[in-house]
N, C-alpha and C positions, 0 to 999 in steps of 0.2 A: 301462769305468767302470760302465756299466749292470749288467753281470753281477756286478761286485763289490758293487754296492748290494744286489742280490737275494740274493747269498750272505750278506751281513750281516744282512738281514731274516730269512732262513731260520735262520741261526745264533742269532739272538735268540730266536725261538720254540722252537728245539731246546733251547737252554741253560736257558731258563726251565722247560721240561718236565723236563729232566734234574735240575734243582735241586728241583723240587716233587714229582715222582713217583718211587716206588721202582722198582728193576730188576724186571722181570717174568720170573721164572724160567721156562725152557722156551719163551720167545717167540723166534722166529727171523724175522729180516727178510731178505728177498731183494731186493737193490737192483740193478735192471737198467737201467743207463744206456747199454748198447750195444744196437744195433738187431737183435738176434738172435731176438727173440720167444720167449725161453726155449728155443730149439733149440741150446743151448750147454752149457757145464759148469755154469752156474748152474741151468739147467733140469734137468740130470741129477741134480745133488745134491738139488734140490727134490723130484724124483720119488722118489728113493731114500729121502729122509727121510720122505715120506708113507707109504712102504711099511714102513719099519723102525721109525719112531718116532711112533706115533700119539698120544703124549702131548704132542707139540710143537704150539704155536700158531704158525701161519705168517702173515706179513704181507708184502705185495708193494708195492714202489715202483718205478715204471717211467718211462721217458721220456714216455709219454703223460700222466702226471700233471702234466707241465710245459707242456702245450699251452695256448696262449692262446685256442684255439677253444672250450675248455670251462672257463669261469671258475669254476664250482662245484668242478670237479675240481682246478683249480689252487689254489683257496682251501683245499681239503682237504689238499693237499700241504703247505702252510705250517702250517695250524692243527691238523690231526689226525695226518697221517702223520709229521710231525716228532716228535710225542709218542710214537708207536708205535716209531719208530726209536730215540729217546732212551731208551726203557725196554726195549729188546730185549737179551736175554742173548747171542744169537749173531747176527752180521751177515755175510752173504755178498754180494759184489758182483762184477761182471764187467767193470768199466771204471773209469776215474778218476771220482770224484765230488768235484769241486773245493771245494765248501763244507766238506768234511770237516775241513780244516785249522783251521777256526774252531769246530768242535763239541767240546764238553766231554763226552765219553763217560763213562759209568760205569766205575769202575776194574775191575769184573769183566766188562765187555763183551768179547767175543772177536770180532775183526773179521778176516775172511778174504777176501783177493783171489784170485778164481779165474781172472781174466783171460778174454779172449774168443778167444784163439788158443792153439795148442799150439806147443811147441818154440820155435826161433828162426829168423828169416829176415830181414826188414827190421829195422833198428834201431827201438827204441820207448822210450817212457817218458823217463827222464832221460838216455838215451843219444842223443837227437836234439836238434837245435838248436831252441830255443823262445824266444819273447819272455820277458823277465825276469819279468814279472808272472805269466805262466802257469807258468813253471818254479817260482817260489816257492810258488804255490798248490798245484801238484802235489806238490812235496816235502813241504809241510806236511800235505797229505792222506795221503800215504804214511807219514808219521810216526805216524799213528794206527793203522796196520795191526798186527795181532798175527801173522798168517801170510800168506804168499804161496804158492800152490800152483803147481808146474810139472810138466811131463810126463816129465822124466828127470833123473837125476843129472848128465848131461852139460851141461845148460843151467842148472844151479843157480846158478853164479857169475854168469852173465849176468843172470839175473832179479834177483839181489841188487843188482847195479849199476844195472839199469834202474829198480828201485823204490826204490833208496837205503835198503835195509834190511840187517840183518846176515844172514850166510849161514845161521845156525841158524834164522832165521825162515822160510826158504824150504823148503817141504816137497815133495820129489820123489816124489809119490804117484801119478803118472800123470795122464792127461787125462780127467776125468769125461765130457766130451762124446763121447769115443771109445767109451765103454761101449756106446752105442747102435749103433755100427758093427759090433760083433761079437756083440751079444746075439742069441741064437738066435731065428730067425724074422723078424727085422727086415728082412733083405735080401729075403725072399720077399714080405713085406707091402709094402715100398717098390716092388718091381717090379710087383706087382698094382695098386697105387694109380696108379702113373705110366702103366702100359699102359691103364688105364681112361681116364685123361685124354688120353693121346697114343697112340692105337692104331696110328698110322703108324710107331711105333718097333718094332713086332713084327717079329721076324726080321731086324732090322738091328743093326749095331754103332753104338752111340750115342756121339757126341762132344759134350762140353760145353765151350763157350767161356765162360770166366768171368774177365775181366780186372779189375784193381783200378782205382779212379778216380784221376785226376790232380788236382793242386792248382788248376788253372786251367780255365776254361770251354773255351778253345781246346784245351788238352791233352786234355780229355774228348772233344771233337769229333774229334780226331785218331785216337782209338782205333778207331772204326768206319770211318773213312776208310782205315785200314790193313788192317782185317779185313773184306773184302768178302764177305759171307755167300753171295751168289749165285755168285761166282767160286770160293769155297772148295768149295761143294757140287759144282760142275762138276769141280774138280780131284780131289776125293776119290773120286767115283764113287758108283754106286747101292748099294754095300754099306753105306754109312754114312748116318746121319741126324744133323743138327746141331741141338743145343740151344744157346741163348744166354741167359746170365744176367748182366745188367748192374747196376751200381750205379745208383740212381735219378738221380744227377747225370750219368751217362753216357747213360742210357736216354731222357732227355727229348728229344723231337723226332726220335728215330732211327727209321728204317724198316728193319725186319728182313725180308729176302726169302729164300725157300727154306730157312728154318730155323724152329725152334719157339722162341718167346719164353717163357722160364720165369723172367723177372725177378721176377714176383710170386709165384713158388713159394717159400714161406718157409724150408723146412727143407733146407739145403744138404747135410745128412748123408744124406737120402734120395736126393738127386741123385747123391751120390758112390756110394751103393750101387747105383743103377740104371745109371749111365753106364759105358761101357767105357774111354773115353779122356778126359783133361782137356787143354784148351789154356788156359794162363793166362800171366801175365807176372810179377807180383810179389805175387800174392794168397796168403794163408795157406791157401786151400782146397787147395793142393798137399799140405798135411799129411795131409788125409783120404785122398787118393788114394795117397800113399806108405804110410800105415798099412795100407791095404787091398791093397797090392802091385799097384796099378793104374798104367797108363801115364800120364805127364804130358809134354806138349810145352811148352816155354817160348818163347813168341813175344814177344821182347823187342826190338822195333824201335827203342825209344828208351832202351836200356840205359845208355848213357853219360850222357845227360841226367838220367835218373831217379836214377842212382847219385850224381851230383853234388849232387842236392837232398836225397835221403833216406839213401842208403847202406845197406849190409848188414853183418852181422856177419862174414861170410866172403866171399871172392871168388865172385861170382855163378855163373859158368859151371862152375866146379869143384865147387861145393857143391850146386846144385839136382839133384833126383833124376830127371833126364831130359835130353833133348837141347835145347840152346838154338838157336833159329833167328831169322832177321831178315827173312825175306820170306814172303809168303803161300804162294808155290810150295813153298818148303822146309818150311813148316809142314804143308801137305797131304801131302807126301811122308813127313815124319817120323811122322805119324799111322799110316802103314801099316807102319812098321818095327817090329822086335822091341823089347820093353822092355829097357832096360839094367838087368838084375837086380842086378848088383854095385853100381852107383851108388845104386840105390834102397835096397838093404839097408844100405849105409853111412849114408845119410841117415836112414833109419828107426831104425837102431840108436842113433844119436846123440840123436835127438829124442824117442824113446819107450823107456820101461823096462818097461812092463806091457802085456800083451795078454790079459787075463783077464776083462774086463768088470766089474771090481770096484774101479775107481778111486774112484767115488762113495762106496762103502762105506768105503774107506780114509780118505777125507777126513773123513767124518762121525765115524769112530772116533778119528781123530787130533785133531780140533778139539773135539769134544764129549766130553771126558774125564770 
């Protein structure tokens, strides 16, 4: 109820601005409602736009604008940034913005959903079970979209269904966030930066453990009860060093032993470039490692339970680009095994169509005609 009230207030300010002020040609608004800190496709398109189109005026709206800890910034979100959004010619976003269903955008505004993940893995959007109120708000917000960008032709139909849009609105132009992964020099820079921060990784094979969060507090506590970092490092041996990146909901109150805690390191793309092996469960970070032809081990101790609650687009064990294990011992052993190249290539080929570091350019050219 409270969220609905604030959505209505925001819509009121937005719609008044849309009625009173003209569309500002060449104004671009980047709407970042996902906690990626612009280390995603939104940030990649933003960087490319600054480089290619100096004539564009850019506006930024982020989750931090909604913080109750900063009343002045929150007031600006309602009074000023609503007007900037209402008068923008181009709008890019990386997640759902539920007030959108109530916003009367200018007829010439072009709204592009870049999303915060590549390919398809867990079901998302309108393909998951949601409370009726949330589902209606999300469907209404998606009804305002001009385009949805996806990473390959193979996932185009799924994106159309998940966002409730026509297939022709979905543009399979590649994943802009992946431009960073193969842009010349970025791997060397990431390695230099991370070795400066964590010199103990020098000369070691680096394993990154990055699980996704669960829906309950108890479920989040179970994650690190199953993955004993001290035991894992003993099982894997001196050749390896372990990094752990947790979701804030999982990280709270957790003691990490015999491993490097990189939870606060913002850019997972740099971690993907730096680390040799990934251990995850249901996180889309596996897409980055598959794109880079790097090994992933899937430690899915609660697969049956998780599938019942969230489910996947394809049967999990046959689809993921790596070995699925259910015990810590098997996990440590799988890290030492050879990468399943055939499985990774199949996964990579389905989820990605472009490997040229030009997806951001394609998006800008297609959207800003």
